[in-house]
N, C-alpha and C positions, 0 to 999 in steps of 0.2 A: 713468118714460119714457112710459108709455102715455097719461097725461093730456094731455101736450103734443105728442103725435105721432099719426100716422094709420097705421092698418093698410092693407095693400094693397087690400083691398076698399073701405074708405072713400075712399081716394085715387081708385080707379076710379070710384066713384059721383060724386065731386065734379068730376071732369074729363071724364068720358065716354070715358075710354081703357080698353079691355079689360084685365083682369088679366094675361093672358098677354103683352100688348104691354108692360105696365109691367115685367114680369119681363125681357123682352128688352132694354128700355132699361137696366135695371140691369146686365145682363150686358155690355152695350156701353159702360158707363161714363157714360151720359147722366144717370143718377140715382145718387145715393150714399146708400142707406138705412143706417140703423143696424140692429142686431139686438137683439131682446128676449132675456130670459133663456132663453126657450124656443126661440130661434133664428129667430123670425119677423122678416120685414122690417118696419121702422118708419120712417116718413117725417115730417120736420118740416113745419110748415104752409107754409113757403116753397116746398116741392116742388110745391104746387098751381099756383102761378104759373109755375114752371119747366116743369112738364109741360104746362100749357096752351100755353106758347110753343112747346114741341116739337111739340105736335099741330097748331098753326096753321102752323108752318113745313113740316111734312110735307104739309099740305094744299096748300101752295104748290108742292110738288114738290121741295123741297130734300133732298139726300141726308144721310145720318146724319153723314158727316164734316163737312159745312158746319154742320149743326145743332149738333154737338158744339163746334165752334169758337165759335159764337155764345153758347151757354149757359155755356161756360167763360171767356168774355171774350177769347179769342184773336183774335177777329174781330168787328167791329161788325155789327149787323143790316143797315145800309146796304151795307156791303161784301159781305156774303154774298148779299144780294138782287141787287146789281149784277152780281156774278160769275155768278149763276144766269141772269140775263137775257142776258148776253153769250154764255154757253154755249148758251142756247136760240136766240138769234139765229143762231148758227153752224149749229145743227142745222136750223133752218128754211131757211137759205140752201143747205145741203147737199141738203136734200130738193127745193128748187126747182131746183137744178142737175140733179139726177138726173131730175126730171120733164121738164125741157127736153131733156135728152139723149135720153130715150126717145122724146119727140115728134119730135126731129130725125131719129132712125132711121126712125120711122114715115113721115115726110114725104119721105124720100129715094126717088127713083125706083128701080125694081128694078135697073136697070143700075148705079146709084151706091151702092146700099145696102151692099154689101160694103166698099167703100172708106171710106164714112162710118162704118161700124161699127168698122173698124180704127182710124180717126182718133180717134173718141170714147172708145173703150176705153183708149186710151193716156193719157187725161186723165180719170181717174175721179173725182177730187176737185179742185174748182176752187181751194180754199184751199191744198192742197199744191202744186198746179200753179203758183200764184202765186210760190212760192219759186224756181221755175226762172227766171222773168222777173227777179226781184230779183238772183239770182246773176249774170245776164248783165250788168246795168247797175250793180251796186254798186261795182265798181272805179272808175266814173266819179264817185262821190260822195266819194272820199277826197281828202285834201289840203286846201288852204286854201279850203274852201267852207262857208258858213254852214249850220247845221243845217236851218233852214227852207227854204233853197234846195235842199238835198239831198233833203228830203222831197218838195218840189214836183216835182223832177226825176224821182224814182222814181215818183211818182203818175202822171206822164205816160208815162214810159218803160216802167214795169212796172205797168200798170193792174190793179186787183183785179177778180175776176169779179163781174159785176153780181149784186145780191141776188136779183133775179127775172129771169134772162136769157131773152131770146127764143131761138127755135131758131137764128136766124141768128147771134146773139151767142155761143151755145154752140159752134157750128161755127167761128166766127172765133177764139174764145179757144183752142180746142183746136189750131187751126192755128198760132196765135201761140206756144203753148207748145212744140209740136214744132219750130217754126222756131228758137226760143230755145235749144233743146238742141243745135243744130247747132254743132259746134266751130269750123267755118270762119267762121260768123257772129260768134262770140265774138272771133275774131282780127280781123275787120273792125272790131268795136266798139273793141277796144284800139288800133287804128290810126286811129280816127276823129278828128273835129275836136278832141275834148278830150284827145287824146294830148299829153303834155307840159303838162297843165294845172297841174302843181305850180309851173310857172314864171310863171303868171299871178297878178298881185298881188291881184286882187279878182274871184274867180270869181262871186260873187253879183251883182256889177254886170254882168259879161259875160252871165250867164243872163238877167238882167232886160232888158238891151238887146236881146239876140237875141229874147226873147219879144215885145218891143215891135215888132220888125221883122216877126216872124211874124204879128202881129195886123194888119199892113197888107196882107197877101197877100189877094187876092180869089180865093176858091175857084172852080175851074172855068176860070180864065183861063190863057192860055199863059205860061210863065215868060219874063220880059223885064226889061230894066233899068228902073229907076225908083226911087221914094222908098223902097220896101221894101228893095230890094237895097242902096241907098246906106246905109240905117240898119244893115243887117246887116254890111256891110263896115266901117263906121265903128266898130261895136261891137268887132269883132275887132282893128281897127287900134289902138283905144284900149287894149285889153287887153294887146297886145304892145308898146305904146309906139312905134307906127309911124304913118305917115301913109297916107291913102287914095290910093295911087299905082297906076299900071298894074302896076308891078313887084310891089307888095304883093298886088294882086288875083290876079296870076298865081301867086304863092307860096301864097296862101290857097286857090286853086282846086286846086293840087296836094295840099295838106295835107288838104283835105276830100274828095278823090276817093273814099276808101273809103266815105264816107257815101252815095255815089250807087250803091253796089252794088245789084243787083237784089233781093237778099234783104232788105236793109235797107229798100228801097222797099216791099216786100211787108209787112215787119214793121210799118211805120208806118201802112200802109193798114189792116191788120188791127186794130192798136191803136186807130185812129180808129173803126172799126166797133164795137169793144167799149165804149169809153168815151165816144164822141161828141166827143172832144177832137181838134181838127184840127192841133194844134201840130206833130206829127211830119211830117204831110203838107206843111204850110206850110214847114217847114224844108227839106224836100227840094225844094220849089218854088224856094226861094231859092238853093239849091245849083245847081239847073239853070239858073237865071237868071244866076248868076255864071259858070258854065261857058260859056254861050252868049255872054255879053258879052266874055269873054276870047278865045274862039275868033274 
């Protein structure tokens, strides 16, 4: 056995890994030595390559569990490295969030500091807070809606926290999450434009057509009838198998009334501040234009 195997000291010299660390790896199951007649650990020559890989992965910061999965073949090296990078990205984003939160508290005026502190401490983790937004809008993605359309809808309606948020974005996001936790707002969402969406034959087409109408809205202008509103109404008329008539517009205006709630207006304004996506604000513009044209 001794001619074709290495003692723990020889293995340490060949790999640069201290003896006590090798013993630890053996105890953790990373290395599987044989035993000599005298009870000493003996390692086959392939252990050199295996231990070298372990040392390099440790240098990259991978934990023992991930390394064990790689050396045992339970997970590929690419998968382990990718998972570690994702975890590190989240850690960096969390630190960036905390840094911006602290700065936002510092920048608040003495009169506003207590209120801002209360707001920001209610949303300590941007990633966890994002789930609050998803819970608010997820019911709107059920039913006959394509997966890609549902993802796009959630990306706009429940924006993720920016990776490196400004102080303004941190305050806006915290306000957005607190607003999303309001049960009365959730009730308005359930009664919104998409109520009864299970009866729409092609929700993907409706979302796309409404998005095209929103793209025609000129930011900063007063809501008024025009091409954007006509496209918006036509999208809903097609979805419901109706024509664009005064009667249909009046009915659509009644059905979309919950979307003009002051809290939803504020929600879309805050969402736009966080993501830079004007879709929600443009949608509200169209609803106001519809309401004015009907009145």
